Residue frames relative to the residue before (quaternion, step in Angstrom):
aa qw qx qy qz dx dy dz
M 1.0000 0.0000 0.0000 0.0000 0.00 0.00 0.00
T 0.0922 -0.7875 0.6079 0.0419 3.57 -0.79 1.12
V 0.0095 -0.7922 0.6101 -0.0125 3.54 -0.62 1.05
P 0.3484 -0.7703 0.5000 0.1880 3.60 -0.62 1.06
N 0.8276 0.2935 -0.1749 0.4454 3.64 -1.23 0.33
I 0.2396 0.7712 -0.5556 0.1979 3.59 0.90 0.82
L 0.2312 -0.8213 0.5147 0.0841 3.52 -0.56 1.19
L 0.7981 -0.0265 0.0508 0.5997 3.55 1.01 -0.59
S 0.1774 0.8013 -0.5611 0.1074 3.60 -0.89 0.88
G 0.1506 0.8090 -0.5611 0.0890 3.62 -0.96 0.66
I 0.6636 -0.5273 0.4133 0.3329 3.35 -1.50 0.04
V 0.0509 -0.8342 0.5483 -0.0290 3.60 -0.50 1.07
G 0.6504 0.5679 -0.3423 0.3704 3.63 -1.09 -0.45
S 0.8689 -0.1475 0.1133 0.4587 3.51 -1.31 -0.54
T 0.6320 0.5316 -0.3327 0.4552 3.58 1.05 -0.97
A 0.6889 0.4851 -0.2876 0.4554 3.57 0.82 -1.02
Y 0.6659 0.4966 -0.3167 0.4579 3.65 1.00 -0.74
G 0.4164 -0.6668 0.4925 0.3734 3.59 1.12 -0.60
L 0.5875 0.6058 -0.3803 0.3784 3.62 1.12 0.51
A 0.3824 0.7333 -0.4609 0.3220 3.58 1.38 0.22
H 0.1791 -0.7183 0.6629 0.1119 3.47 -1.39 0.56
A 0.7699 -0.3752 0.2276 0.4633 3.59 -1.37 0.20
G 0.7558 0.3940 -0.2185 0.4751 3.73 0.86 -0.77
S 0.4935 0.6849 -0.4635 0.2693 3.64 1.05 -0.05
D 0.4647 -0.6433 0.5229 0.3110 3.47 -1.23 0.54
V 0.3481 -0.7089 0.5616 0.2466 3.45 -1.23 0.37
D 0.2027 -0.8194 0.5327 0.0612 3.51 -0.50 1.29
R 0.1078 -0.7875 0.6028 0.0693 3.60 -0.99 0.75
L 0.0980 -0.7926 0.6002 0.0433 3.51 -1.09 0.75
G 0.1372 0.8096 -0.5669 0.0664 3.69 -0.88 0.61
L 0.2364 -0.7255 0.6092 0.2158 3.50 -1.34 -0.04
F 0.2116 -0.7388 0.6375 0.0543 3.49 -1.31 0.88
A 0.3427 -0.6792 0.6148 0.2080 3.52 -1.43 0.35
A 0.3268 -0.7084 0.5902 0.2076 3.56 -0.81 1.10
P 0.5967 -0.5469 0.4435 0.3849 3.61 -1.11 0.44
T 0.5482 -0.6582 0.3877 0.3405 3.52 -0.66 1.06
V 0.6393 0.5410 -0.3648 0.4069 3.66 0.79 -0.80
E 0.6449 0.5536 -0.3358 0.4061 3.59 1.00 -0.63
L 0.5656 0.5920 -0.3561 0.4505 3.60 1.33 -0.30
H 0.6933 0.5180 -0.2655 0.4248 3.57 1.18 -0.35
G 0.5691 0.6233 -0.3701 0.3882 3.53 1.24 -0.18
L 0.7415 -0.4074 0.3123 0.4320 3.54 -1.39 -0.04
R 0.7607 0.2090 -0.0718 0.6103 3.45 1.09 -0.99
G 0.3525 -0.7430 0.5227 0.2248 3.62 -0.61 1.04
P 0.6467 -0.5134 0.3783 0.4185 3.58 -1.25 0.20
K 0.6446 -0.5107 0.4029 0.4017 3.50 -1.28 0.38
E 0.3489 -0.7942 0.4555 0.1999 3.70 -0.66 0.95
S 0.8019 0.1348 -0.0661 0.5783 3.49 1.21 -0.43
H 0.1146 -0.7493 0.6459 0.0901 3.60 -1.15 0.71
V 0.0346 -0.8081 0.5863 -0.0462 3.60 -0.70 1.07
T 0.0241 0.7933 -0.6076 0.0307 3.62 -0.84 0.98
T 0.2064 -0.7167 0.6422 0.1767 3.45 -1.30 0.25
A 0.8311 0.1177 -0.1539 0.5213 3.52 -1.21 0.76
P 0.3231 -0.4755 -0.6605 0.4829 1.57 0.80 2.34
D 0.5338 -0.6017 0.5075 0.3088 3.51 -1.42 0.39
R 0.2494 0.7717 -0.5506 0.1976 3.54 -0.32 1.20
T 0.1014 -0.7677 0.6316 0.0391 3.48 -1.14 0.88
L 0.0133 -0.7821 0.6228 -0.0176 3.62 -0.81 1.02
H 0.1307 -0.8005 0.5830 0.0480 3.54 -0.86 1.07
E 0.5080 -0.6244 0.4628 0.3713 3.54 -0.97 0.62
A 0.6828 -0.5328 0.3021 0.3983 3.66 -1.01 0.64
A 0.7034 0.4623 -0.3080 0.4434 3.60 0.77 -0.80
K 0.6452 0.5235 -0.3244 0.4522 3.47 1.09 -0.75
W 0.6377 0.5079 -0.3325 0.4742 3.52 1.00 -0.81
C 0.6407 0.5391 -0.3476 0.4220 3.57 0.91 -0.70
R 0.6848 0.5039 -0.2881 0.4407 3.44 1.02 -0.84
L 0.5905 0.5598 -0.3224 0.4837 3.48 1.20 -0.74
A 0.7178 0.4467 -0.2488 0.4725 3.59 0.83 -1.02
L 0.6411 0.4814 -0.3626 0.4751 3.62 0.98 -0.49
G 0.6331 0.5279 -0.3272 0.4620 3.57 1.21 -0.40
G 0.5291 -0.6378 0.4024 0.3890 3.54 1.36 -0.23
N 0.2740 0.7761 -0.5272 0.2114 3.64 1.20 0.26
P 0.3811 -0.7560 0.4738 0.2422 3.61 -0.55 1.02
T 0.6574 0.5115 -0.3334 0.4416 3.63 1.01 -0.70
A 0.6574 0.5046 -0.3221 0.4576 3.58 0.98 -0.83
M 0.6412 0.5912 -0.3040 0.3832 3.48 1.06 -0.99
E 0.5972 0.6238 -0.3521 0.3609 3.50 1.06 -0.69
L 0.5883 0.6485 -0.3420 0.3410 3.44 1.11 -0.76
V 0.7499 0.3717 -0.1959 0.5110 3.60 1.03 -0.76
W 0.6932 0.4226 -0.2860 0.5090 3.66 1.24 0.26
L 0.3814 0.7503 -0.4802 0.2469 3.62 1.21 0.26
P 0.5763 -0.5268 0.4950 0.3812 3.54 -1.23 0.39
D 0.6098 -0.5769 0.3714 0.3967 3.70 -0.93 0.81
D 0.6933 0.5226 -0.3191 0.3800 3.65 0.76 -0.84
L 0.6586 0.5124 -0.3000 0.4623 3.62 1.27 -0.27
Y 0.5461 0.5836 -0.4264 0.4236 3.65 1.11 0.00
E 0.2169 -0.7677 0.5979 0.0780 3.56 -0.96 0.97
V 0.7711 0.1196 -0.0776 0.6206 3.58 1.08 -0.65
R 0.1330 0.7992 -0.5776 0.1005 3.71 -0.57 0.93
T 0.0222 -0.8299 0.5573 -0.0135 3.68 0.07 1.18
P 0.6757 -0.4925 0.3028 0.4574 3.61 -1.11 0.27
L 0.6343 0.5045 -0.3601 0.4621 3.61 1.00 -0.56
G 0.6157 0.5166 -0.3405 0.4879 3.58 1.09 -0.72
E 0.6425 0.5186 -0.3444 0.4469 3.59 0.95 -0.80
E 0.6149 0.5404 -0.3197 0.4771 3.62 1.07 -0.79
L 0.6192 0.5313 -0.3379 0.4693 3.66 1.06 -0.78
I 0.6585 0.4918 -0.3220 0.4699 3.57 0.88 -0.94
G 0.6228 0.5897 -0.3180 0.4040 3.61 1.08 -0.63
I 0.7407 0.3587 -0.1691 0.5423 3.46 1.22 -0.69
R 0.3043 0.8190 -0.4614 0.1539 3.56 1.19 0.21
T 0.6520 0.5042 -0.3425 0.4509 3.55 0.97 -0.57
S 0.5076 0.6580 -0.3985 0.3880 3.53 1.23 -0.16
F 0.6560 0.5240 -0.2863 0.4617 3.58 1.24 -0.59
L 0.6092 0.6065 -0.3385 0.3826 3.55 1.28 -0.30
S 0.1433 0.7396 -0.6551 0.0573 3.55 -1.26 0.67
A 0.6335 -0.6276 0.3035 0.3356 3.53 -0.92 0.95
K 0.6921 0.4966 -0.2767 0.4447 3.51 0.74 -1.06
R 0.6687 0.5326 -0.2839 0.4342 3.50 0.96 -1.12
V 0.6650 0.5244 -0.2820 0.4508 3.50 0.96 -0.89
R 0.6813 0.4808 -0.3065 0.4591 3.45 0.90 -1.02
D 0.6982 0.5028 -0.2857 0.4220 3.56 0.83 -0.98
A 0.6602 0.5555 -0.2765 0.4233 3.49 1.14 -0.78
Y 0.7045 0.4673 -0.2180 0.4877 3.40 0.95 -1.18
L 0.6914 0.4320 -0.2878 0.5026 3.59 0.84 -0.86
G 0.5809 0.5893 -0.3406 0.4465 3.52 1.06 -0.69
Y 0.7073 0.4226 -0.2668 0.5000 3.55 0.66 -0.99
A 0.6288 0.5173 -0.3536 0.4604 3.65 0.89 -0.66
T 0.6612 0.5132 -0.2980 0.4590 3.57 0.98 -0.80
Q 0.6044 0.5324 -0.3408 0.4849 3.54 1.19 -0.64
Q 0.6419 0.4910 -0.3416 0.4798 3.64 0.94 -0.75
F 0.6646 0.5087 -0.3359 0.4320 3.58 0.94 -0.69
R 0.5891 0.5583 -0.3496 0.4680 3.60 1.23 -0.65
R 0.6682 0.4993 -0.3299 0.4420 3.51 1.00 -0.78
L 0.6165 0.5280 -0.3480 0.4691 3.54 1.16 -0.68
E 0.6440 0.5257 -0.3539 0.4284 3.60 0.82 -0.85
G 0.6770 0.5142 -0.3046 0.4296 3.56 0.97 -0.69
R 0.6333 0.5637 -0.3185 0.4239 3.54 1.26 -0.13
G 0.5023 -0.6970 0.3953 0.3251 3.63 1.26 0.15
D 0.8202 -0.3550 0.2503 0.3724 3.43 -1.34 -0.61
G 0.6537 -0.5290 0.3185 0.4375 3.57 1.19 0.23
S 0.6058 0.5672 -0.3559 0.4297 3.56 1.28 -0.11
F 0.4051 0.6936 -0.4605 0.3778 3.52 0.66 1.33
P 0.6792 -0.4957 0.2978 0.4521 3.62 -1.13 0.43
A 0.7184 -0.4895 0.3267 0.3710 3.43 -1.46 0.48
D 0.6343 0.5355 -0.3434 0.4392 3.52 0.93 -0.87
S 0.6838 0.4561 -0.3144 0.4749 3.65 0.85 -0.82
R 0.6251 0.5152 -0.3783 0.4480 3.58 1.03 -0.63
R 0.6335 0.5005 -0.3752 0.4554 3.69 0.97 -0.58
R 0.6091 0.5457 -0.3367 0.4668 3.60 1.05 -0.71
T 0.6247 0.5521 -0.3062 0.4595 3.50 0.95 -0.89
A 0.6893 0.4847 -0.2716 0.4649 3.49 0.78 -1.12
K 0.6586 0.5089 -0.3170 0.4547 3.58 0.99 -0.68
H 0.6444 0.4863 -0.3212 0.4950 3.58 0.97 -0.76
A 0.6370 0.5284 -0.3415 0.4454 3.53 0.95 -0.65
R 0.6331 0.5310 -0.3224 0.4619 3.55 1.03 -0.77
H 0.6582 0.4860 -0.2978 0.4919 3.52 0.99 -0.90
L 0.6226 0.5209 -0.3975 0.4277 3.63 0.82 -0.67
K 0.6770 0.4966 -0.3197 0.4392 3.54 0.89 -0.86
R 0.6233 0.5457 -0.3059 0.4693 3.61 1.09 -0.95
L 0.6649 0.4847 -0.3436 0.4527 3.60 0.79 -0.91
C 0.6760 0.5143 -0.3103 0.4268 3.56 0.78 -0.85
H 0.6837 0.4698 -0.2853 0.4800 3.54 0.99 -0.81
Q 0.6836 0.4856 -0.3115 0.4470 3.57 0.80 -0.90
G 0.6360 0.5537 -0.3202 0.4318 3.51 1.07 -0.94
L 0.6796 0.5007 -0.2791 0.4578 3.60 0.92 -1.03
V 0.6250 0.5404 -0.3125 0.4687 3.60 1.07 -0.73
L 0.6511 0.5157 -0.2599 0.4926 3.45 0.99 -0.98
Y 0.6840 0.5023 -0.2765 0.4509 3.50 0.87 -0.85
T 0.7477 0.3910 -0.2100 0.4939 3.55 1.00 -0.79
T 0.7872 0.3112 -0.1747 0.5030 3.69 0.99 -0.63
G 0.4004 -0.7048 0.4924 0.3171 3.62 1.10 -0.53
R 0.6515 0.4410 -0.3313 0.5208 3.62 1.22 0.44
L 0.3083 -0.7252 0.5932 0.1646 3.57 -1.09 0.85
E 0.1503 -0.7708 0.6146 0.0749 3.58 -0.61 1.24
I 0.3098 -0.7937 0.5068 0.1312 3.51 -0.68 1.30
R 0.7374 0.3737 -0.2052 0.5239 3.55 0.78 -1.02
V 0.3736 -0.7109 0.5450 0.2407 3.53 -0.92 0.93
E 0.5690 -0.6117 0.4400 0.3292 3.53 -1.21 0.61
D 0.8342 0.0904 0.0080 0.5440 3.55 0.65 -1.01
P 0.2345 -0.8239 0.5001 0.1267 3.61 0.09 1.31
E 0.6361 0.5639 -0.3369 0.4048 3.56 1.04 -0.75
E 0.5693 0.5843 -0.3462 0.4633 3.55 1.30 -0.68
Y 0.6626 0.5419 -0.2620 0.4457 3.49 0.98 -0.95
H 0.6674 0.4857 -0.2749 0.4931 3.51 1.02 -1.03
A 0.6759 0.4887 -0.3210 0.4487 3.56 0.90 -0.79
F 0.5864 0.5440 -0.3560 0.4832 3.59 1.13 -0.69
G 0.6204 0.5734 -0.3181 0.4303 3.57 0.93 -0.95
E 0.6907 0.4814 -0.2538 0.4762 3.55 0.86 -1.11
R 0.6483 0.5149 -0.3432 0.4436 3.59 0.96 -0.64
V 0.6910 0.4775 -0.2646 0.4738 3.48 1.02 -0.91
A 0.5706 0.5581 -0.3772 0.4698 3.61 1.19 -0.58
A 0.7013 0.4376 -0.3038 0.4737 3.65 0.94 -0.70
D 0.8094 -0.0022 -0.0107 0.5871 3.62 1.17 -0.54
P 0.3163 -0.8171 0.4424 0.1913 3.58 0.12 1.21
S 0.6053 0.5817 -0.3689 0.3989 3.53 1.11 -0.61
A 0.5025 0.6611 -0.3981 0.3898 3.66 1.35 -0.27
A 0.6273 0.5449 -0.3630 0.4217 3.59 1.13 -0.37
L 0.5517 0.6521 -0.4029 0.3288 3.65 1.12 -0.62
P 0.6579 0.5083 -0.3705 0.4142 3.73 0.77 -0.72
L 0.6228 0.5527 -0.3260 0.4476 3.50 1.08 -0.76
L 0.6637 0.5183 -0.2707 0.4665 3.51 0.94 -1.02
R 0.6580 0.5015 -0.2931 0.4792 3.56 1.00 -0.83
H 0.6338 0.5331 -0.3310 0.4523 3.61 1.02 -0.75
Y 0.6985 0.4480 -0.2868 0.4786 3.61 0.92 -0.81
E 0.5957 0.5489 -0.3727 0.4528 3.58 1.03 -0.48
A 0.6431 0.4731 -0.3172 0.5118 3.54 1.08 -0.82
A 0.6659 0.5379 -0.3321 0.3962 3.58 0.80 -0.82
F 0.6021 0.5420 -0.3396 0.4779 3.54 1.12 -0.73
D 0.7108 0.4970 -0.2691 0.4187 3.44 0.97 -1.00
E 0.7606 0.3978 -0.2041 0.4707 3.59 1.08 -0.71
T 0.6640 0.5194 -0.2879 0.4543 3.62 1.25 -0.40
P 0.4273 -0.7149 0.4840 0.2685 3.56 -0.75 0.94
T 0.3047 -0.7500 0.5587 0.1804 3.67 -0.96 0.66
V 0.3904 -0.6611 0.6013 0.2212 3.51 -1.44 0.59
L 0.5798 0.6287 -0.3757 0.3569 3.59 1.07 -0.23
P 0.5152 -0.6384 0.4706 0.3248 3.57 -1.14 0.64
E 0.6361 -0.5244 0.4019 0.3986 3.52 -1.34 0.24
Q 0.7800 0.1646 -0.0617 0.6006 3.55 1.07 -0.91
P 0.5114 -0.6339 0.4678 0.3432 3.61 -1.19 0.49
G 0.5026 -0.6350 0.4665 0.3557 3.62 -1.16 0.27
E 0.1537 -0.8402 0.5173 0.0526 3.60 0.23 1.29
A 0.6064 0.5732 -0.3794 0.3997 3.55 1.04 -0.76
A 0.6599 0.5033 -0.3107 0.4634 3.61 0.98 -0.65
V 0.6409 0.5103 -0.3084 0.4834 3.57 1.11 -0.69
E 0.6402 0.5328 -0.3027 0.4632 3.50 1.04 -0.93
A 0.6524 0.4902 -0.3189 0.4820 3.63 0.96 -0.85
W 0.6548 0.4849 -0.3610 0.4537 3.66 0.82 -0.68
L 0.6717 0.4849 -0.3292 0.4531 3.62 0.82 -0.92
R 0.6485 0.5166 -0.3424 0.4419 3.64 0.95 -0.65
K 0.5970 0.5664 -0.3302 0.4624 3.48 1.21 -0.63
V 0.6026 0.5588 -0.3051 0.4812 3.50 1.15 -0.94
R 0.6955 0.4777 -0.2729 0.4622 3.60 0.78 -1.08
G 0.6554 0.5136 -0.3332 0.4424 3.54 0.98 -0.66
R 0.6606 0.5092 -0.3080 0.4577 3.55 1.07 -0.80
L 0.7383 0.4360 -0.2080 0.4707 3.60 1.16 -0.62
Y 0.4006 0.6613 -0.5335 0.3429 3.57 1.10 0.38
T 0.3708 -0.7215 0.5404 0.2234 3.57 -1.01 0.87
S 0.6293 -0.5423 0.3954 0.3919 3.51 -1.24 0.47
E 0.6298 0.5497 -0.3296 0.4389 3.53 1.05 -0.72
W 0.6551 0.4968 -0.3059 0.4801 3.62 1.03 -0.83
S 0.6527 0.5222 -0.3293 0.4393 3.52 1.01 -0.84
Q 0.6489 0.5018 -0.3101 0.4806 3.57 1.02 -0.70
A 0.6313 0.5338 -0.3225 0.4610 3.53 0.93 -0.81
S 0.7141 0.4805 -0.2681 0.4328 3.55 0.81 -1.08
S 0.6849 0.4838 -0.2902 0.4612 3.55 1.24 -0.32
M 0.5173 0.6513 -0.4047 0.3802 3.50 1.29 -0.15
P 0.5571 -0.6091 0.4526 0.3374 3.68 -1.11 0.73
């Protein structure tokens, strides 16, 4: 798959968190800018391109901005990666990293991270008492690790305004995953702990994200990607 105008792309997921094992896939996430002229037709450009082998997701710039403004944890990772995990980092992508805190707001971060963690718990609940095949057990352990990661990352972001991508103690996460794989209900105390922590801990985040900065960046992208043909046509009487 060839997608033009990729502005920012990097390695995300388990590799970025430090939770990957020998058989883990390498996940990539990025954003691209559609040529501005394509936004004016009857049918807009495709907003996302997703492939497997390799696993890569690319969102159009406006869609990525909407996801990030909504607090989407997966989208948000892209602008908080350690430097060594970026594979494409253009000047416009660098500017996006520079305004990453503009996407943050207290309620959206809380709702998104706890919401995703709760979804993971619901998946665990549906898997019963741990007496299931090895493949299901591995998936359950994986979902448990991500539940714990989402809770921790979300609370740190909520209280400090910074998203920590790499976990401090990967073994602790793997051990938690194995405990939950044996007994999915073991995840509930951790989820309840973080729900209470969000309620009791002051946040440094604003009530609303800084949409003006995001809008200015996106308009700059659109301006850079006007074609000469479109510029000429728009200047005709």
